[in-house]
N, C-alpha and C positions, 0 to 999 in steps of 0.2 A: 357394576350396580347390583345390589342385593335384591332378590325377588322373594316376597313372602306370600304363601298360599293362605286364603281366608275361607272358612266353611261356607257352603252354598247358602244356607238359610240366613246367616249373618250378612252375606254379600248382597242378598236381595233387599234386606232392610237398609243396608248402607246405600244401595243404589238409589232408593227413593229419596233418602235424606240428602244425598249428594246432588241429585237433580234439583231439588229445591234450593240448595245452597248456591249452585251455579247460576240459577235464574236470578237470585237476589244479587249475586256478585256482578253479573252482567248489567243488571239494572243500575246498580250503584256506580259502576265504572263508566257507563255511557255518558258521553258529553252531550250538551244541549243539541248539537247538530247531528247526533246519531252516530258519531265516530266512536271508536274504542281504543284503549291503549293496548299495544302489543308488548307483553312481558313474558319472561321465562316462567313456565309453570313448575309445580313442585316435582314433576316427573323428570326434569332436567332437559326438556326440549329446548332447542336453541331458538332465539328470536330471529326475525327476518334479517336484521343487520348482521347478526353472528353468522347466519347462513351465507349471506353475501360475501363476508370476509373469508369464510371457508372455501366458497366456490372460487374466489379470486386466487387464494393461495394454492389451491389444487390445480388451477389452470396452467401453472408453470410460467406465467408471464412475469418478466422482471420489470419493475418500475422503480421510480425514485431517483434521487441524486446520490452518487457515490463520491465521497470525499477521500482522496488518496494522498497520503503523505509519502513522498518518495525521495530517495537520494538524488542529488543534483545531476549525477552522471546518467540518470535514467530519463532525463527530460525529453529528449528527442524520441526515443523508443516508446515511452509511455504516452506521449502526446499522440503518436500515431495509433497506438492501441486504444486509447480513449475514444478517438473518432470512430474507429472500427466498432468498438463496443456500442456506441450510441446508434450506429447504423444498423447493427444486428439486433438491437433492442430499442425500437422506437418508443419515445416517451421517457427515456432515461437521460441523465446528464452526468458526466464525469468531471469533477473539479480536482485540480492538483495543487499541491503545495510542495515545491522542490527546494532542497537546501541541504546543508550538512546533516548527516544522519544523527549526529549527537544532539544537535539543536532540535531536530524534529522529534526525537525520542523524548527530550525534556519537555517539549510542548505537549506531547500526548500524556505523559505522566502528570503534567500540570493541569490537565482537564480540557485541552483543546479538542473540539469535536472533529472526529475523523472516523472513517470506516475501515480503511486499509493502511497498513504500514509496510513499505518496501525499503529495507535498509541495505547499505553497502558493506555491512559486516555483521557477523554473529554477535560481536561485542556490543555494538550499539543496539541491536535487537534485544539483547539481554536486559537492557535498561527498562524496556517496556514489559517483557515477560516477567522479570523479577518483581515488577510493581503490580503484577496481576491484571494488566490492562489488555492482554491478548486473549483471543478465543481460540483454543486449540494450539497445536504445535507449529511453529514457523517452518516453512519449506524452502529449501534453497532452489532457486529457479535459474540463476545464471552465475557466472564468475567473471572477474575482470582483472586485467593485468596492467601494470604500470608501463609508461613510456616517457621519454624526455621530449618535451615540446620546445622547439626553437622557432625564431622568425623564419619566414620562407627563405630558402637558400642556405640556411644554417651558416650565417656569416662568421660565427666564432669557431667553426669546424669542430663542433662537439661530437664525439663518437663513442663516449663511454660515461659511466656514472662518475668515474674518477675525474674526468675533465671538468665536472661541475665544481670541483674544489680549487680550481685555478684562481689565483689572485686577480681581483678586479672584475670578476665575472658576477653579474647580478642574477642570482638564482632565487626563485620563489617556490615555496613548498606549501602544502595544505597544513593547517593546524594539526598538531600531534594528536588531538582528540578526535579529529575527523578521520574516517577510514582510509582515505587516500594518503593522509599525512602519516598515519600509523604504519601503513604499508611501506611508505618511503623510508621511514625510520628503520623498519625491519630490513629493508634491502641495503641501506647504508651500513647497518650493524653487521649484516652478513658479510659485507665486503671489507669491514674494518675501516670505513671512511668516516670522517667527521666533516660536517658541512654546516656553515652558518648562513642561512638565507637572508636576503634583504627584507623579507616579510613572510609571515605565516598567514595564509588566507583561510576564511571560514568554510569554503567549499571548493570543489575542484574547478567549477566554472570560473570562480573569481581568480584562481591561480592562472588558468588558461588565458583569461582576459588581459592579465598583465603582460603576457608575451604578445598577444595580438595587438596591443596598443604600443608595443615596443618599450614598455616601462620595465621590462625584465629581459635578460638574455636567454633565459631558459626556465622551465618549470617541470616538476615531476608530476604528471597527471596520469589519467587512464588512456589506454589505446582508443577506447570508444570516444573520448573527448577530442583527441587528435583527429579522428575520422570525421566527427561531427563538425569540426571547424572548417571543413571543406576547402583546404588549401590555404587558409589564413595562417597556419603554422606548419612546421615540418616535424614529423615524428622520428625519434632516434631510439631504436630498441637497445636494451642492455640485458645481459644474461642474468644479473642478480634479481631481476623482476620475477623470475620463475620461483624464487623463494618467498615471494610476498603477494601471492594471488589471493584476492578477496572473494569470499562466497557472499552472495546476495540472498538473504531470506525475505519471505513475504508472509504476512499473516492478516487475518481479519481481527479487528479490534473488538473487545468485549462490549463496549457501549455503542457499537455501530447502529446508526439510525436506519440504514437500509441493508440489513444483514444478507438478504437473498441476492440483492444486486452486488454487494461486496464479494460474496462467494462466486458469483458469476464472472466478475471482473478478474478475480484471482485465477479462476479456471481458464479464462482466455490467455492470461499471461503465461500459464504453465502448459498450454496446449501446443500442438505442433505449429499452429498458425502463429501463436505468440512467440514461440522460440525462433521461428523463421525471421521475424522482425528483429528480435534481439541479437541473434547471431549475425544478421545482416549489418547490424550497427557495430559489430566487432566484439560483442560479448562472447564468452566461452561457455560451452555446455557445462551444466552442473556436475 
Protein backbone atom coordinates (compact mmCIF):
# COMPACT_ATOMS: atom_id res chain seq x y z
CA UNK A 1 0.00 0.00 0.00
CA UNK A 2 1.37 3.46 -0.93
CA UNK A 3 1.43 6.10 1.88
CA UNK A 4 1.35 9.83 1.05
CA UNK A 5 2.36 12.62 3.51
CA UNK A 6 0.04 15.70 3.77
CA UNK A 7 1.21 19.18 5.13
CA UNK A 8 0.13 19.86 8.75
CA UNK A 9 -2.09 22.98 8.06
CA UNK A 10 -3.92 21.23 5.28
CA UNK A 11 -4.33 18.12 7.46
CA UNK A 12 -6.08 20.15 10.17
CA UNK A 13 -8.58 21.57 7.71
CA UNK A 14 -9.19 18.22 6.19
CA UNK A 15 -9.73 16.66 9.60
CA UNK A 16 -12.59 19.04 10.36
CA UNK A 17 -14.19 18.40 6.99
CA UNK A 18 -13.71 14.67 7.33
CA UNK A 19 -15.35 14.66 10.74
CA UNK A 20 -18.43 16.35 9.40
CA UNK A 21 -18.54 13.96 6.46
CA UNK A 22 -18.30 10.91 8.71
CA UNK A 23 -21.16 12.15 10.92
CA UNK A 24 -23.36 12.68 7.88
CA UNK A 25 -22.42 9.25 6.48
CA UNK A 26 -23.19 7.48 9.74
CA UNK A 27 -26.53 9.25 9.97
CA UNK A 28 -27.38 8.29 6.38
CA UNK A 29 -26.32 4.64 6.78
CA UNK A 30 -28.12 4.02 10.08
CA UNK A 31 -31.18 1.85 9.87
CA UNK A 32 -34.40 2.70 11.69
CA UNK A 33 -33.54 0.38 14.59
CA UNK A 34 -30.13 1.98 15.09
CA UNK A 35 -28.03 -0.77 13.42
CA UNK A 36 -25.40 0.05 10.80
CA UNK A 37 -23.89 -1.74 7.82
CA UNK A 38 -20.33 -3.10 8.14
CA UNK A 39 -18.42 -2.46 4.90
CA UNK A 40 -14.80 -2.31 3.87
CA UNK A 41 -13.53 1.30 4.17
CA UNK A 42 -11.30 3.09 1.68
CA UNK A 43 -8.17 2.31 3.68
CA UNK A 44 -8.52 -1.41 2.83
CA UNK A 45 -9.57 -2.63 6.31
CA UNK A 46 -11.27 -6.04 6.20
CA UNK A 47 -14.88 -6.50 7.14
CA UNK A 48 -15.80 -8.77 10.07
CA UNK A 49 -16.71 -11.65 7.71
CA UNK A 50 -13.35 -11.38 5.93
CA UNK A 51 -11.58 -11.38 9.28
CA UNK A 52 -13.45 -14.51 10.33
CA UNK A 53 -12.41 -16.26 7.09
CA UNK A 54 -8.82 -15.21 7.68
CA UNK A 55 -8.90 -16.52 11.25
CA UNK A 56 -10.36 -19.86 10.05
CA UNK A 57 -7.72 -20.32 7.36
CA UNK A 58 -4.89 -19.40 9.71
CA UNK A 59 -6.15 -21.82 12.37
CA UNK A 60 -4.93 -24.76 10.27
CA UNK A 61 -8.18 -26.70 10.72
CA UNK A 62 -9.12 -28.83 7.74
CA UNK A 63 -12.81 -28.95 6.88
CA UNK A 64 -15.11 -29.91 4.05
CA UNK A 65 -15.65 -32.85 1.73
CA UNK A 66 -12.78 -34.32 -0.28
CA UNK A 67 -13.79 -36.06 -3.49
CA UNK A 68 -11.14 -38.53 -4.63
CA UNK A 69 -11.04 -40.23 -8.04
CA UNK A 70 -8.76 -43.25 -7.70
CA UNK A 71 -7.70 -46.35 -9.64
CA UNK A 72 -9.77 -49.45 -8.81
CA UNK A 73 -6.72 -51.23 -7.38
CA UNK A 74 -6.52 -48.58 -4.63
CA UNK A 75 -10.01 -49.28 -3.30
CA UNK A 76 -9.13 -51.18 -0.13
CA UNK A 77 -6.12 -49.06 0.83
CA UNK A 78 -7.74 -45.70 0.12
CA UNK A 79 -10.93 -46.68 1.93
CA UNK A 80 -8.81 -47.38 5.01
CA UNK A 81 -6.94 -44.09 4.63
CA UNK A 82 -10.20 -42.21 4.08
CA UNK A 83 -11.58 -43.41 7.42
CA UNK A 84 -8.30 -42.52 9.10
CA UNK A 85 -8.37 -39.04 7.55
CA UNK A 86 -11.91 -38.38 8.80
CA UNK A 87 -10.89 -39.50 12.29
CA UNK A 88 -7.82 -37.25 12.30
CA UNK A 89 -9.82 -34.29 10.93
CA UNK A 90 -13.26 -34.24 12.61
CA UNK A 91 -15.86 -32.61 10.43
CA UNK A 92 -14.35 -33.78 7.14
CA UNK A 93 -15.80 -36.32 4.73
CA UNK A 94 -13.92 -38.29 2.08
CA UNK A 95 -15.87 -39.64 -0.88
CA UNK A 96 -14.36 -41.94 -3.48
CA UNK A 97 -14.97 -42.87 -7.09
CA UNK A 98 -12.98 -45.98 -8.04
CA UNK A 99 -12.59 -47.29 -11.57
CA UNK A 100 -10.34 -47.62 -14.58
CA UNK A 101 -7.83 -44.76 -14.58
CA UNK A 102 -8.56 -43.90 -18.22
CA UNK A 103 -12.30 -43.56 -17.54
CA UNK A 104 -11.69 -41.47 -14.44
CA UNK A 105 -9.31 -39.18 -16.35
CA UNK A 106 -11.89 -38.72 -19.09
CA UNK A 107 -14.52 -37.83 -16.50
CA UNK A 108 -12.23 -35.22 -14.93
CA UNK A 109 -11.40 -33.57 -18.24
CA UNK A 110 -15.11 -33.69 -19.04
CA UNK A 111 -15.88 -31.56 -16.00
CA UNK A 112 -16.73 -34.09 -13.29
CA UNK A 113 -16.24 -32.43 -9.86
CA UNK A 114 -13.27 -33.90 -7.99
CA UNK A 115 -10.51 -32.71 -5.68
CA UNK A 116 -7.85 -35.43 -6.01
CA UNK A 117 -6.86 -37.85 -8.76
CA UNK A 118 -4.79 -40.97 -8.05
CA UNK A 119 -3.95 -42.87 -11.23
CA UNK A 120 -2.44 -46.30 -11.84
CA UNK A 121 -0.05 -44.99 -14.50
CA UNK A 122 1.71 -41.81 -15.62
CA UNK A 123 0.07 -42.20 -19.06
CA UNK A 124 -3.45 -41.87 -17.71
CA UNK A 125 -2.38 -39.06 -15.38
CA UNK A 126 -1.05 -37.22 -18.45
CA UNK A 127 -4.61 -37.06 -19.82
CA UNK A 128 -5.47 -34.78 -16.90
CA UNK A 129 -2.25 -32.77 -16.76
CA UNK A 130 -2.19 -32.18 -20.52
CA UNK A 131 -5.73 -30.81 -20.29
CA UNK A 132 -4.58 -28.34 -17.65
CA UNK A 133 -6.83 -29.82 -14.96
CA UNK A 134 -4.10 -30.54 -12.39
CA UNK A 135 -2.71 -28.18 -9.79
CA UNK A 136 1.03 -28.68 -9.49
CA UNK A 137 3.13 -31.67 -10.49
CA UNK A 138 1.84 -35.22 -9.84
CA UNK A 139 3.91 -37.23 -7.36
CA UNK A 140 4.48 -40.98 -7.54
CA UNK A 141 3.43 -42.47 -4.20
CA UNK A 142 3.52 -46.27 -4.86
CA UNK A 143 4.18 -48.84 -7.58
CA UNK A 144 2.37 -52.06 -8.45
CA UNK A 145 3.31 -55.35 -10.09
CA UNK A 146 1.27 -57.89 -12.04
CA UNK A 147 0.36 -61.41 -11.00
CA UNK A 148 -1.77 -64.18 -12.48
CA UNK A 149 -4.96 -64.89 -10.57
CA UNK A 150 -6.47 -68.40 -10.71
CA UNK A 151 -9.31 -70.06 -8.80
CA UNK A 152 -8.30 -71.47 -5.39
CA UNK A 153 -6.09 -74.51 -5.74
CA UNK A 154 -5.00 -73.50 -9.26
CA UNK A 155 -6.90 -76.38 -10.92
CA UNK A 156 -5.31 -75.80 -14.36
CA UNK A 157 -1.80 -75.91 -12.90
CA UNK A 158 -0.80 -72.54 -14.33
CA UNK A 159 2.80 -71.74 -13.45
CA UNK A 160 3.88 -69.18 -16.05
CA UNK A 161 2.69 -66.47 -18.41
CA UNK A 162 3.21 -68.90 -21.30
CA UNK A 163 0.69 -71.30 -19.76
CA UNK A 164 -2.03 -68.71 -20.40
CA UNK A 165 -1.68 -69.32 -24.15
CA UNK A 166 -2.78 -72.95 -23.84
CA UNK A 167 -5.73 -73.94 -26.03
CA UNK A 168 -9.07 -74.04 -24.26
CA UNK A 169 -8.00 -71.90 -21.33
CA UNK A 170 -10.35 -68.99 -20.58
CA UNK A 171 -8.18 -65.98 -19.77
CA UNK A 172 -9.35 -62.44 -18.94
CA UNK A 173 -7.29 -59.27 -19.33
CA UNK A 174 -7.93 -55.64 -18.49
CA UNK A 175 -8.71 -53.41 -21.46
CA UNK A 176 -5.57 -52.26 -23.26
CA UNK A 177 -6.29 -48.62 -22.38
CA UNK A 178 -6.46 -49.42 -18.66
CA UNK A 179 -3.08 -49.39 -16.84
CA UNK A 180 -3.28 -53.05 -15.77
CA UNK A 181 -4.13 -54.00 -19.38
CA UNK A 182 -1.31 -51.90 -20.81
CA UNK A 183 1.10 -53.51 -18.33
CA UNK A 184 -0.10 -57.00 -19.32
CA UNK A 185 0.46 -56.21 -22.99
CA UNK A 186 3.96 -54.98 -22.17
CA UNK A 187 4.77 -58.18 -20.27
CA UNK A 188 3.41 -60.35 -23.10
CA UNK A 189 5.38 -58.35 -25.64
CA UNK A 190 8.58 -58.68 -23.62
CA UNK A 191 8.18 -62.47 -23.61
CA UNK A 192 7.17 -62.69 -27.28
CA UNK A 193 3.79 -64.23 -26.43
CA UNK A 194 0.44 -63.66 -28.10
CA UNK A 195 -2.73 -64.11 -26.12
CA UNK A 196 -6.37 -63.71 -27.13
CA UNK A 197 -8.50 -63.34 -24.00
CA UNK A 198 -12.16 -64.29 -23.75
CA UNK A 199 -12.86 -60.72 -22.64
CA UNK A 200 -11.25 -57.36 -21.94
CA UNK A 201 -12.50 -55.78 -18.70
CA UNK A 202 -12.83 -52.08 -17.89
CA UNK A 203 -10.84 -52.27 -14.65
CA UNK A 204 -8.77 -54.70 -12.64
CA UNK A 205 -11.54 -55.52 -10.14
CA UNK A 206 -13.85 -56.60 -12.97
CA UNK A 207 -11.13 -58.91 -14.33
CA UNK A 208 -10.57 -60.43 -10.90
CA UNK A 209 -14.31 -60.95 -10.36
CA UNK A 210 -14.45 -63.15 -13.47
CA UNK A 211 -12.02 -65.57 -11.79
CA UNK A 212 -13.75 -65.37 -8.40
CA UNK A 213 -17.03 -66.34 -10.06
CA UNK A 214 -15.24 -69.09 -12.01
CA UNK A 215 -16.27 -67.47 -15.29
CA UNK A 216 -12.59 -67.44 -16.25
CA UNK A 217 -9.70 -69.79 -15.60
CA UNK A 218 -7.18 -67.00 -15.08
CA UNK A 219 -6.72 -63.23 -15.19
CA UNK A 220 -3.69 -60.96 -15.23
CA UNK A 221 -4.19 -58.50 -12.39
CA UNK A 222 -2.12 -56.75 -9.73
CA UNK A 223 -0.56 -58.47 -6.74
CA UNK A 224 -2.51 -56.11 -4.51
CA UNK A 225 -5.81 -57.34 -5.94
CA UNK A 226 -4.88 -60.97 -5.37
CA UNK A 227 -4.07 -60.13 -1.77
CA UNK A 228 -7.28 -58.12 -1.33
CA UNK A 229 -9.31 -61.11 -2.58
CA UNK A 230 -8.41 -62.80 0.70
CA UNK A 231 -8.19 -66.41 -0.47
CA UNK A 232 -10.91 -66.23 -3.15
CA UNK A 233 -8.18 -66.58 -5.78
CA UNK A 234 -4.63 -67.91 -5.90
CA UNK A 235 -1.74 -65.76 -7.12
CA UNK A 236 0.92 -67.00 -9.52
CA UNK A 237 4.02 -64.86 -9.95
CA UNK A 238 5.80 -64.62 -13.29
CA UNK A 239 9.22 -63.04 -14.02
CA UNK A 240 8.03 -60.94 -16.96
CA UNK A 241 6.01 -58.79 -14.53
CA UNK A 242 9.26 -57.11 -13.48
CA UNK A 243 9.35 -55.45 -16.91
CA UNK A 244 5.87 -53.97 -16.48
CA UNK A 245 5.73 -52.35 -13.06
CA UNK A 246 3.32 -49.38 -12.89
CA UNK A 247 4.03 -46.10 -11.11
CA UNK A 248 1.01 -44.55 -9.35
CA UNK A 249 0.92 -40.71 -9.37
CA UNK A 250 -1.39 -38.49 -7.30
CA UNK A 251 -2.28 -34.81 -7.69
CA UNK A 252 -4.69 -32.14 -6.47
CA UNK A 253 -7.03 -30.97 -9.19
CA UNK A 254 -7.17 -27.36 -10.32
CA UNK A 255 -10.87 -26.86 -9.61
CA UNK A 256 -10.81 -28.58 -6.21
CA UNK A 257 -13.64 -27.28 -4.02
CA UNK A 258 -11.78 -28.24 -0.83
CA UNK A 259 -8.19 -27.44 -1.74
CA UNK A 260 -6.78 -27.49 1.82
CA UNK A 261 -8.48 -30.78 2.63
CA UNK A 262 -7.32 -32.24 -0.69
CA UNK A 263 -3.72 -31.33 0.09
CA UNK A 264 -4.07 -32.81 3.56
CA UNK A 265 -5.40 -36.10 2.14
CA UNK A 266 -2.50 -36.29 -0.34
CA UNK A 267 -0.10 -35.61 2.53
CA UNK A 268 -1.58 -38.57 4.44
CA UNK A 269 -1.25 -40.86 1.42
CA UNK A 270 2.42 -39.89 1.02
CA UNK A 271 3.25 -39.99 4.74
CA UNK A 272 4.94 -42.86 6.56
CA UNK A 273 1.52 -43.74 7.97
CA UNK A 274 -0.03 -43.87 4.52
CA UNK A 275 2.85 -45.82 3.05
CA UNK A 276 2.51 -48.42 5.80
CA UNK A 277 -1.11 -49.02 4.79
CA UNK A 278 -0.23 -49.21 1.09
CA UNK A 279 2.79 -51.49 1.39
CA UNK A 280 0.79 -53.66 3.77
CA UNK A 281 -1.66 -54.14 0.91
CA UNK A 282 1.16 -55.28 -1.38
CA UNK A 283 2.12 -52.05 -3.13
CA UNK A 284 5.80 -51.36 -3.77
CA UNK A 285 7.77 -48.36 -2.55
CA UNK A 286 7.96 -45.58 -5.19
